[in-house]
Each structure stands twice: as structure tokens, then as C-alpha cells.
C-alpha positions as CSV (number, residue, x, y, z in Angstrom):
1,M,53.7,-9.1,-149.0
2,I,55.9,-11.2,-146.7
3,W,54.3,-9.6,-143.6
4,S,50.8,-10.6,-144.9
5,L,52.0,-14.1,-145.5
6,V,53.4,-14.3,-141.9
7,K,50.0,-13.1,-140.5
8,V,48.1,-15.7,-142.6
9,V,50.4,-18.5,-141.4
10,F,50.1,-17.3,-137.8
11,F,46.3,-17.2,-137.8
12,V,46.1,-20.7,-139.5
13,A,48.5,-22.1,-136.9
14,L,46.4,-20.5,-134.1
15,A,43.2,-22.0,-135.5
16,I,44.8,-25.4,-135.7
17,G,46.2,-25.1,-132.2
18,L,42.8,-24.2,-130.8
19,S,41.1,-27.1,-132.6
20,F,43.6,-29.6,-131.3
21,G,43.3,-28.1,-127.8
22,L,39.5,-28.3,-127.8
23,T,39.6,-31.9,-129.1
24,Y,42.1,-32.8,-126.4
25,V,39.9,-31.3,-123.7
26,L,36.7,-33.0,-125.0
27,E,38.5,-36.4,-125.2
28,T,40.2,-36.2,-121.8
29,P,38.5,-38.6,-119.3
30,G,37.5,-37.5,-115.8
31,G,36.4,-34.2,-114.6
32,V,36.9,-31.3,-112.1
33,R,35.4,-31.6,-108.6
34,I,34.8,-28.6,-106.4
35,A,33.9,-29.2,-102.8
36,F,33.0,-26.3,-100.5
37,G,30.9,-26.1,-97.3
38,G,29.6,-29.6,-97.6
39,Q,28.6,-29.1,-101.3
40,E,30.3,-30.8,-104.1
41,I,30.2,-29.9,-107.8
42,S,31.6,-32.1,-110.5
43,L,32.3,-30.5,-113.9
44,A,33.6,-31.9,-117.1
45,P,36.8,-30.3,-118.4
46,I,34.9,-28.3,-121.1
47,G,32.3,-27.2,-118.5
48,F,35.1,-26.0,-116.2
49,I,36.6,-23.8,-118.9
50,I,33.2,-22.3,-119.7
51,A,32.6,-21.7,-116.0
52,I,35.9,-19.8,-115.7
53,L,35.0,-17.6,-118.7
54,V,31.6,-16.8,-117.2
55,L,33.2,-15.9,-113.9
56,L,35.6,-13.5,-115.6
57,A,32.7,-11.8,-117.4
58,V,30.8,-11.5,-114.1
59,F,33.9,-10.0,-112.5
60,W,34.2,-7.4,-115.3
61,V,30.6,-6.4,-114.9
62,L,30.9,-6.1,-111.1
63,L,34.0,-4.0,-111.6
64,K,32.1,-1.5,-113.8
65,L,29.1,-1.5,-111.4
66,S,31.4,-0.8,-108.5
67,G,32.9,2.2,-110.4
68,L,29.4,3.5,-111.0
69,L,28.4,2.9,-107.3
70,V,31.5,4.9,-106.1
71,A,30.6,7.8,-108.5
72,V,27.0,7.8,-107.1
73,L,28.2,7.8,-103.5
74,R,30.6,10.7,-104.2
75,F,27.7,12.5,-105.9
76,V,25.5,11.9,-102.9
77,T,28.2,13.2,-100.5
78,G,28.5,16.5,-102.5
79,N,31.0,15.8,-105.2
80,E,28.8,16.6,-108.2
81,T,31.6,16.2,-110.8
82,A,32.3,12.6,-109.9
83,L,29.2,11.3,-111.7
84,K,29.8,13.7,-114.6
85,R,33.3,12.4,-115.0
86,Y,32.0,8.8,-115.1
87,W,29.5,9.5,-117.8
88,G,31.8,12.1,-119.5
89,R,34.4,9.5,-120.3
90,N,31.9,7.7,-122.6
91,R,30.7,11.0,-124.0
92,E,34.3,12.1,-124.7
93,R,35.1,8.8,-126.4
94,R,32.1,9.1,-128.7
95,G,33.0,12.7,-129.4
96,F,36.6,11.9,-130.5
97,D,35.2,9.1,-132.6
98,A,32.9,11.6,-134.4
99,L,35.9,14.0,-134.7
100,A,38.0,11.3,-136.4
101,E,35.1,10.3,-138.7
102,G,34.6,13.9,-139.6
103,M,38.3,14.3,-140.6
104,I,38.2,11.2,-142.7
105,A,35.0,12.4,-144.5
106,L,36.7,15.8,-145.0
107,A,39.7,14.1,-146.6
108,A,37.4,12.0,-148.8
109,G,35.6,15.1,-150.0
110,E,32.3,14.0,-148.4
111,G,31.0,17.5,-147.4
112,P,27.6,16.6,-145.9
113,T,29.0,13.7,-143.8
114,A,31.9,16.0,-142.6
115,V,29.4,18.7,-141.6
116,A,27.2,16.1,-139.6
117,K,30.2,14.5,-137.9
118,A,31.7,18.0,-137.0
119,A,28.4,19.0,-135.4
120,K,28.2,15.8,-133.4
121,A,31.8,16.2,-132.2
122,E,31.2,19.8,-131.2
123,R,28.1,18.7,-129.2
124,L,29.8,15.8,-127.4
125,L,33.3,17.3,-126.8
126,N,32.7,20.9,-126.0
127,R,36.2,21.6,-127.2
128,P,35.9,24.5,-129.7
129,E,39.6,24.6,-130.3
130,L,39.3,21.1,-131.8
131,T,36.0,21.3,-133.6
132,R,35.9,24.8,-135.0
133,L,38.4,24.2,-137.7
134,L,36.7,21.0,-138.7
135,N,33.4,22.8,-138.8
136,A,34.9,25.6,-141.0
137,Q,36.5,23.2,-143.4
138,A,33.4,21.1,-143.6
139,A,31.2,24.1,-144.3
140,E,33.7,25.3,-147.0
141,L,33.7,21.9,-148.6
142,S,29.9,21.9,-148.7
143,G,29.9,25.3,-150.4
144,N,28.6,27.2,-147.3
145,T,31.1,30.1,-147.5
146,A,29.2,32.2,-145.0
147,G,29.1,29.4,-142.4
148,A,32.8,28.8,-143.0
149,L,33.6,32.5,-142.6
150,A,31.7,32.5,-139.3
151,H,33.6,29.5,-138.0
152,Y,36.9,31.1,-139.0
153,K,36.0,34.2,-137.2
154,E,35.4,32.1,-134.1
155,L,38.9,30.7,-134.4
156,L,40.2,34.3,-134.0
157,Q,39.0,34.3,-130.4
158,D,41.6,31.8,-129.2
159,D,45.4,32.5,-129.3
160,R,46.1,28.9,-130.2
161,T,43.8,29.0,-133.3
162,R,44.1,32.7,-134.3
163,F,46.6,32.1,-137.1
164,V,44.5,29.3,-138.6
165,G,41.5,31.6,-138.5
166,V,43.4,34.4,-140.3
167,Q,44.6,31.9,-142.9
168,G,41.1,30.6,-143.5
169,I,39.6,34.1,-144.0
170,L,42.6,35.0,-146.2
171,K,41.9,32.0,-148.4
172,Q,38.3,33.1,-148.8
173,K,39.2,36.7,-149.7
174,L,41.7,35.5,-152.3
175,A,39.0,33.3,-153.8
176,A,36.6,36.3,-153.9
177,G,39.3,38.5,-155.6
178,D,39.5,40.9,-152.7
179,T,43.3,41.3,-152.8
180,D,43.3,44.5,-150.7
181,T,41.8,42.7,-147.7
182,A,43.8,39.6,-148.4
183,L,47.0,41.7,-148.2
184,K,46.1,43.0,-144.8
185,L,45.3,39.5,-143.6
186,A,48.5,38.2,-144.9
187,E,50.4,40.9,-143.0
188,K,48.5,40.0,-139.9
189,A,49.4,36.3,-140.3
190,F,53.0,37.3,-140.9
191,A,53.0,39.2,-137.6
192,L,51.6,36.1,-135.8
193,R,54.0,33.6,-137.5
194,P,56.9,35.3,-139.4
195,A,58.5,32.0,-140.5
196,H,55.4,30.3,-142.0
197,H,56.5,29.4,-145.6
198,G,53.1,29.3,-147.2
199,N,52.0,32.7,-145.8
200,L,55.4,34.2,-146.8
201,D,54.8,33.1,-150.4
202,T,51.2,34.5,-150.4
203,L,52.3,37.8,-148.8
204,F,55.2,38.3,-151.3
205,A,52.9,37.6,-154.2
206,L,50.3,40.1,-153.0
207,Q,52.9,42.8,-152.3
208,S,54.6,42.4,-155.6
209,D,51.2,42.5,-157.4
210,A,50.3,45.7,-155.5
211,A,53.7,47.2,-156.4
212,D,54.6,47.4,-152.7
213,W,58.3,46.9,-153.3
214,A,59.4,48.0,-149.8
215,G,57.1,45.5,-148.2
216,A,58.1,42.8,-150.7
217,R,61.8,43.3,-149.8
218,T,61.0,42.9,-146.1
219,T,59.1,39.7,-146.9
220,L,62.0,38.5,-149.1
221,S,64.4,39.0,-146.2
222,A,62.0,37.0,-143.9
223,K,61.9,34.2,-146.5
224,L,65.7,34.0,-146.6
225,R,65.9,33.9,-142.8
226,A,63.2,31.2,-142.7
227,K,65.2,29.2,-145.3
228,A,62.2,29.2,-147.6
229,L,64.2,30.4,-150.6
230,P,67.7,29.6,-152.0
231,K,70.2,32.4,-151.7
232,D,70.8,32.7,-155.4
233,V,67.0,33.0,-156.1
234,A,66.7,35.6,-153.2
235,K,69.6,37.6,-154.7
236,R,67.9,37.6,-158.1
237,R,64.6,38.7,-156.7
238,D,66.3,41.4,-154.6
239,A,67.7,42.7,-157.9
240,V,64.3,42.8,-159.5
241,L,62.8,44.6,-156.5
242,S,65.7,47.1,-156.6
243,L,65.0,47.7,-160.3
244,A,61.3,48.3,-159.6
245,D,62.3,50.8,-156.9
246,A,64.6,52.5,-159.3
247,K,62.0,52.9,-162.0
248,V,59.5,54.4,-159.6
249,A,62.2,56.8,-158.2
250,H,63.3,57.7,-161.7
251,D,59.8,58.5,-162.9
252,A,59.3,60.6,-159.8
253,G,62.5,62.6,-160.5
254,A,64.4,61.3,-157.5
255,T,67.6,60.9,-159.4
256,A,69.9,60.0,-156.5
257,A,67.6,57.3,-155.2
258,A,67.0,56.0,-158.7
259,R,70.8,55.9,-159.3
260,E,71.5,54.0,-156.1
261,A,68.7,51.4,-156.7
262,A,69.5,50.9,-160.3
263,L,73.2,50.3,-159.6
264,L,72.3,47.9,-156.8
265,A,70.0,46.0,-159.2
266,N,72.8,45.8,-161.8
267,K,75.3,44.7,-159.2
268,L,73.0,41.9,-157.9
269,A,72.1,40.7,-161.4
270,P,74.4,41.9,-164.1
271,T,72.6,39.9,-166.7
272,L,69.2,41.5,-166.0
273,V,68.9,43.7,-169.2
274,P,66.4,46.3,-167.9
275,A,68.6,46.9,-164.8
276,A,71.6,47.5,-167.0
277,V,69.7,49.8,-169.4
278,L,68.3,51.9,-166.6
279,A,71.6,52.1,-164.7
280,A,73.4,53.1,-167.9
281,R,70.8,55.8,-168.8
282,I,71.0,57.3,-165.4
283,L,74.8,57.4,-165.6
284,I,74.6,58.9,-169.1
285,E,72.3,61.7,-167.8
286,E,75.1,62.4,-165.2
287,D,77.7,62.3,-168.0
288,A,79.3,59.2,-166.5
289,K,79.9,57.5,-169.8
290,R,82.7,55.2,-168.9
291,P,80.9,53.2,-166.2
292,A,77.8,53.2,-168.4
293,T,79.8,51.7,-171.2
294,K,81.2,49.0,-168.9
295,I,77.7,48.1,-167.7
296,L,76.3,47.9,-171.2
297,K,79.2,45.7,-172.5
298,A,78.9,43.3,-169.6
299,A,75.1,42.9,-170.2
300,W,75.5,42.5,-174.0
301,Q,78.1,39.8,-173.6
302,E,75.5,37.8,-171.7
303,T,72.3,38.7,-173.4
304,P,72.4,40.9,-176.6
305,H,69.3,43.0,-176.6
306,P,68.0,45.9,-178.7
307,D,67.5,48.1,-175.6
308,L,71.2,47.7,-174.8
309,A,72.1,48.8,-178.3
310,T,69.8,51.8,-178.0
311,A,71.4,52.8,-174.7
312,F,74.8,52.3,-176.2
313,A,73.9,54.6,-179.1
314,A,72.8,57.2,-176.5
315,L,76.3,57.5,-175.2
316,E,77.2,59.6,-178.3
317,P,74.0,60.9,-179.8
318,D,75.5,63.4,-182.2
319,E,78.2,61.2,-183.8
320,T,78.3,60.5,-187.5
321,P,77.1,57.2,-189.0
322,E,80.7,56.2,-189.7
323,A,81.9,56.9,-186.2
324,R,78.9,55.1,-184.7
325,R,79.5,52.1,-186.9
326,K,83.1,52.0,-185.7
327,R,82.2,52.4,-182.1
328,F,79.5,49.6,-182.2
329,E,82.3,47.2,-183.3
330,Q,83.1,47.0,-179.5
331,L,79.7,45.3,-178.9
332,A,79.8,43.2,-182.1
333,K,83.1,41.6,-181.0
334,L,81.6,40.4,-177.7
335,Q,78.9,38.2,-179.4
336,P,79.8,38.1,-183.1
337,D,77.6,35.1,-184.0
338,H,74.5,36.2,-182.2
339,H,71.5,37.0,-184.4
340,E,71.0,40.4,-182.6
341,T,74.6,41.3,-183.4
342,K,74.0,40.4,-187.1
343,M,70.9,42.6,-187.4
344,L,72.6,45.4,-185.5
345,L,75.6,45.4,-188.0
346,T,73.1,45.2,-190.8
347,E,71.3,48.3,-189.7
348,L,74.5,50.2,-189.2
349,A,75.6,49.3,-192.7
350,L,72.3,50.4,-194.1
351,T,72.6,53.9,-192.6
352,E,75.8,54.3,-194.6
353,E,74.0,52.9,-197.7
354,D,76.7,50.2,-197.7
355,F,74.4,47.5,-199.1
356,P,77.1,44.8,-199.8
357,A,78.3,45.2,-196.2
358,A,74.7,44.9,-195.0
359,R,74.3,41.7,-197.0
360,R,77.5,40.2,-195.5
361,A,76.4,41.2,-192.0
362,I,73.0,39.6,-192.2
363,G,74.3,36.4,-193.9
364,D,71.7,33.6,-194.0
365,L,69.8,35.0,-191.0
366,A,66.6,35.6,-193.0
367,E,66.5,31.9,-193.9
368,E,67.7,30.5,-190.5
369,M,65.6,32.9,-188.4
370,P,62.9,34.5,-190.5
371,T,61.4,37.2,-188.4
372,T,59.6,40.4,-189.2
373,R,62.8,42.4,-188.5
374,S,65.2,40.2,-190.4
375,L,63.0,39.9,-193.5
376,A,62.3,43.7,-193.5
377,L,66.1,44.3,-193.4
378,M,66.5,41.9,-196.4
379,A,63.8,43.9,-198.2
380,A,65.8,47.1,-197.5
381,I,69.0,45.5,-198.7
382,E,67.3,44.2,-201.9
383,R,65.8,47.6,-202.7
384,G,69.1,49.4,-202.0
385,S,70.9,46.9,-204.2
386,G,68.6,47.6,-207.1
387,A,66.7,44.3,-207.1
388,D,63.4,43.8,-208.9
389,E,60.4,45.3,-207.0
390,S,58.7,41.9,-206.9
391,V,61.7,40.6,-204.8
392,V,61.3,43.4,-202.3
393,R,57.6,42.9,-202.1
394,A,58.1,39.1,-201.6
395,F,60.3,39.8,-198.5
396,L,57.8,42.3,-197.2
397,A,54.9,39.8,-197.6
398,K,56.9,37.2,-195.7
399,A,57.6,39.8,-193.0
400,L,53.9,40.3,-192.5
401,S,53.3,36.6,-191.7
402,A,56.6,35.9,-189.9
403,S,57.3,35.8,-186.2
404,R,57.9,39.0,-184.4
405,G,61.2,37.6,-183.0
406,D,62.3,37.7,-179.4
407,Q,60.0,39.4,-177.0
408,W,59.4,39.5,-173.2
409,V,57.5,36.2,-172.6
410,C,56.2,34.9,-169.3
411,S,57.7,31.5,-168.6
412,G,54.7,30.6,-166.5
413,C,51.7,31.4,-168.8
414,G,53.3,32.3,-172.1
415,H,51.8,35.8,-172.2
416,V,53.8,38.3,-174.4
417,H,54.6,41.7,-173.0
418,S,55.6,44.8,-174.9
419,E,58.1,45.7,-172.3
420,W,59.7,44.2,-169.2
421,T,57.8,44.3,-165.9
422,P,58.5,42.8,-162.5
423,T,55.3,40.8,-162.6
424,C,53.3,39.2,-165.4
425,H,50.2,41.1,-166.4
426,N,48.3,37.9,-167.0
427,C,49.2,35.4,-164.2
428,H,50.7,38.0,-161.8
429,A,53.8,35.7,-161.3
430,F,57.0,37.5,-160.1
431,D,60.1,37.6,-162.2
432,T,59.0,35.2,-164.9
433,L,59.6,37.3,-168.0
434,E,62.2,36.0,-170.4
435,W,63.6,37.5,-173.6
436,K,62.9,34.8,-176.1
437,Q,60.8,34.0,-179.2
438,P,57.2,33.1,-178.2
439,P,55.4,30.1,-179.7
440,E,53.9,30.9,-183.1
441,S,50.2,31.8,-183.1
442,D,48.0,31.8,-186.1
443,A,46.1,34.7,-184.6
444,D,49.2,36.9,-185.0
445,K,49.4,36.2,-188.7
446,P,47.3,37.6,-191.6
447,M,45.3,35.2,-193.7
448,D,47.2,33.4,-196.4
449,A,44.7,34.6,-199.0
450,V,46.0,38.2,-198.5
451,L,49.6,37.3,-199.4
452,P,49.2,36.9,-203.2
453,F,47.3,40.2,-203.3
454,I,50.2,41.9,-201.5
455,I,52.8,40.3,-203.7
456,G,51.0,41.1,-207.0
457,A,49.7,44.5,-206.1
458,D,50.5,47.4,-208.4
459,K,51.1,49.7,-205.5
460,E,53.6,48.9,-202.8
461,P,51.9,48.1,-199.5
462,E,52.2,50.6,-196.7
463,I,53.9,49.1,-193.7
464,E,53.9,51.2,-190.6
465,D,56.9,49.7,-188.9
466,P,58.0,46.4,-190.3
467,I,60.9,46.2,-188.1
468,D,59.7,45.1,-184.7
469,H,62.4,46.8,-182.6
470,P,63.2,50.5,-182.9
471,V,66.3,51.0,-185.0
472,V,69.2,52.3,-183.0
473,L,70.1,54.8,-185.7
474,D,68.5,58.1,-186.7
475,A,69.0,57.7,-190.5
476,E,66.5,56.2,-192.9
477,I,67.0,52.4,-193.7
478,V,65.9,52.5,-197.2
479,N,67.5,54.7,-199.9
480,E,64.6,56.0,-201.8
481,D,66.8,57.2,-204.6
482,S,68.1,53.8,-205.4
């Protein structure tokens, strides 16, 4: 604002100064007399100034003509490039003007204009390393993918533009859904420029989506060296990659490799539940129960999860319900107020048919967090306690329309997964699954018109598995004799 005001004041002052100067010259008496070779010329002051300006213009024209004359003389004497350089300077200037106008049109989204200016710049400059990229991007903006691909392939011929050409073709292959070719191109681009942040992100995403965990780990290391990723994020992703390696090795029967990878994943990310579960299961298979118990307790203290409880139960598969309930108190003490702990203690009490203890364990959870699992547990408690059948059916009806509780939900797109995976099945993002309750969806609930029919039915509805998560225990939840 201030600078604009200064410029306005300056130009106004300049105009006023020129006006006063011109008035002064016009009102000045006398004139300018030039005598040369017996000739005398008298000029008024304003005429003298005009004559000086005309002489300067004539001098500039003569200077340009002399340059042209020198170029012609050199051309006549055998220097053919002299005349070309003279005319080439003007051609080059017009070429660079067209190049600049093409870039501006490209930035403005004017595809046809960008294509025309790019063609003009290419014709005038004859500098393909400058114009090919503009031609490719202009063609791409105009929807001419074949033409853009041809220009990108031309960029591969020059060492200076090869990386840009590979990136352009890679972008087209990704848009076309050809991820296999895109992965090879990203690897080629990585070989050309190992520290390019954008290509590292693309390569890592393609490798993780293709389950190339070894390649993804190499790329992760490159990202860390290029400072394209914070150390804590890199450590977490390394843990996820190690877990993925461990799952592959475990499924293939490579126990030693699976054990090493799973323990590494658990060491890098102790709060990663799937890593803790897999590491504990492998240790249990090797009869190493003490380190397995330690891993499961550490993970439960951070994130209580049904899979951890299932693995904890597998430590002693043949124990009695009383012994199991006593042993699980070790986990319950770590997170006594967590809803997962409350439901776990409720299930343990139900296996012993201790319905008062089950009611104390679940508390007000069915009201505070009404999920399929908590409401089904309340139905089992009410039936075991001898409550009226309508009360039991009411809880079961609520369970049908309630939330399924915590699940593996992608933080990027919200897609719900039945089990943890390194990448989201929907958006293919890496390490975005979180154990939380997804947003409620009307599509996941039955129609409200069905609920009165269920509650008032003469026959109890058959529910295949009202409890969302598998019960840790082997005994039946509901006492049919009660």
C-alpha cells in the first residue's frame, strides 16, 4: 500500500516537473545558433531539443544497420554463421517469449493456448530440453494422453531430462491403473534420483500395496536418509513391515524367520497389538511362556484388545475355568476401568455361572457403551439370573441394532476391516488401521419395524453369534438349565 502511494507521488511529481520544464523552455527568449562551414542555423530552444532527440534516433538506427552490415560482410567473406547469429538473436527472443507464454497458459489451465505456444517455442528455439516438457504437459492438459506419452518418451533420450520423462510416464500409468508398470518406473526413477521425496512416497506406496515388504524396507531406509520422514514415524513403519514379513514367514512355515521378525516388530512398536499377538503365539508354540506373558501384559496395558486376551488364554489351554479366571486377574489389574476388561471379566464369570459376579463386572457398560457384545452379555446375565424372557429378548433386540463396538477402522477413508492388515483394502494407505468404534451407519442396522416382531415373538430368535468378538473361553455363556 505504501509503496503504491510512493509510486503515484513520484509519477505525479515527474509529470509536474516535465510540465514546468517544457513551459520554461517555451517561454525562454532567444535561441540556439549553429554555425558550420559558412552555414548558420538558428533554432528555438524547443526545436533544439527535438533536433537532439531526432539525432539520437538516427544514431540508434545507424548502429543497428552497421551491425547488419558487419554480419553481411562476414557472411560474404565465408563466415556463414555470422548472419545466422544476427537473425538468430531475434528468433531466440521470440522463442523464449513463446515459452514463457506457454508456461503461463499451462499454469492458468488453458490447454489449447499452451499447446500452440509450446509448438511455436519448439519451432523458434530448437531447444528440445526446454520445450519437450512444456509440450508434454500441454498435451496432457488438453487430454491428448498419447501425445503427452510421446513427448515424455522423447525426454528419456537426454540425461538431463530422463528423470522427468520417467516421472511423466509413471504418472500416466498410475492414472490408467497399471500399477505393475508404475512400480517398475518408480524403481527406475529411484535409481536415477534416490533422494527425491515425491518418488520415494510413490515407490513406498506401490511396494506396500504389492506386498513387496523387502523393497518397501529399502525405500523406507532411503526416505530416512533423505530426511523425508521423522524418525519415530520411520520406526513405526519399520515395525509394521517387520510384522508383515513375520506373517508371511509364519504362514510359509519358516518359524525361525517368523520369530525374529515378530520379535523385532514388537520391539520397535510394543503397542502394535497384532505384533504382540503374533510374537506371543510363536513363543507359545516354542513353549516360551514367560516372555510371551510379558509381551501380552505390556500390550494390554497400552491397548486392551480381544486378540490379546485370546493369546493370553492360549498360554494355558487346559486349565479349569476357576484357574483361568484367577490367572486373568493379572490382565484385569493393568486396565481395571477399560470396557474391554469389564467384558472380559464378565465372560469369565459367566463360564463359572457366577451371574452376580458377572453383573458386578459389567456394571453400567450396557448403558454407557451399548454394543452388540455388551448387550448380548447382559442378555446372558439376565437369562442366567432367571429374569423374565421378555427382558432377555429386549436385550437381544437391542443387540441386533447396536454398534458392533471397536473394530479395525482406516483413519484415512473410514473403511472397516475384519482383521488388521498393513494397508487399507479400500484406499491402499499404509499403516492407517486403528482399533476404535466406527461411525454408526444405518446400513448396518436392521429396520426398526423388525424390532417389535422380535421382542414380541413367541419363539426366541436364533442369533448366530451375537457377541462380535470370539469369547476367550471354551465353555458356554448361557446356562440352558436356568
